[in-house]
Residue, then its C-alpha position, 0 to 999 in steps of 0.5 A: x500499499x505504501x508503495x502505490x501511495x508513494x507512486x501516486x505521489x510521485x506522478x501527481x508531482x510529475x503532472x504538477x510540473x508539467x502544469x505551467x507547460x500545459x497552461x501555456x498549450x491549452x492557450x495556443x488556439x487563441x493566438x491566431x498570429x504572433x510578431x515578436x522580436x528576439x535575440x539569438x544565442x549560438x553556441x558553437x563547440x569550438x567557441x567559448x563566446x555565443x555569438x548573438x544576433x537579433x531577430x524578428x518572428x511573424x507567424x499567422x495560423x495555420x501555415x505562414x511563418x517568418x523567421x527573420x535572422x539579422x536586421x537587415x536580414x543576414x538569414x531569413x525562412x518564409x513558408x507560405x503554407x505550401x514551401x519553405x524558402x531559406x534565404x541567405x543574404x551573403x550568397x544571394x542564394x535560396x533553398x526551398x523545401x518542403x513545410x512538411x520536412x524535418x528542415x522546416x521544423x526549427x523555424x515552423x514550430x511555434x505554430x505547427x500542429x505539435x504546439x495546439x494541444x497537450x494531447x498532440x504535444x504528448x503525441x509529438x514529445x517526450x519530456x525528458x527533464x522539467x525544473x524551475x529556475x528564478x521563477x522560469x519553467x524549462x523543459x528538456x524535450x525529445x521529439x518522438x519523430x525520428x526525422x525531426x530527432x535526427x536533425x533535433x536530437x534535443x528541444x529546451x523550452x522556457x515558459x514564464x508561469x506567470x504571464x503564461x507566455x514561452x520566454x526562449x526556445x532553444x534547440x540543439x542540432x546534431x553538430x552539437x551546436x546550440x541556437x537559443x532564442x529569447x522572446x521580447x515583447x510579444x504582439x499576439x493576434x494583430x493584423x499581418x502584412x501578407x508580404x511579410x510571408x512572399x519574399x522577395x527573391x529578385x536577384x536569388x539564385x534559388x535551389 
């Protein structure tokens, strides 16, 4: 009997630890658009100090996404719902891939189906660890889809339980580099210009 009670207590504790995450997930269906600045920290195994670059994330559900790094942009990822276009300003080149490809996940994850309900989330991810640091609930995730894990072995979420908002999203990639995006001043459910999701490829080599 004591063993059963202990197991029940552990299950209740684990469920309570996921409460901020589940509250945030339950909020997502009410969010139709997002326009948010962010700061991206890139950590490489060979570098002691991470590089930092400003960026902007916009999405319009169900399937339009714009992820801009740099101002003016250095790298731009734009999804029109069918195709994700990755643009590199330095090389004047663009590469296109399907929105369902593993390569597209790192840009479209926040507006994707996996973050639209707790049920969808638990079908897509396994929670490996959860903890609270300075009032922020932090979660270490592993995607259940092997294709996604081949590109992004580890995913980290920081959620502010008081504001019920995502504070940061971090990926550890296959090469052990880490990309951490810290979100600033999010604006929800505003009208976004459709031109944001139609990149101008004039002068770019499209592969």
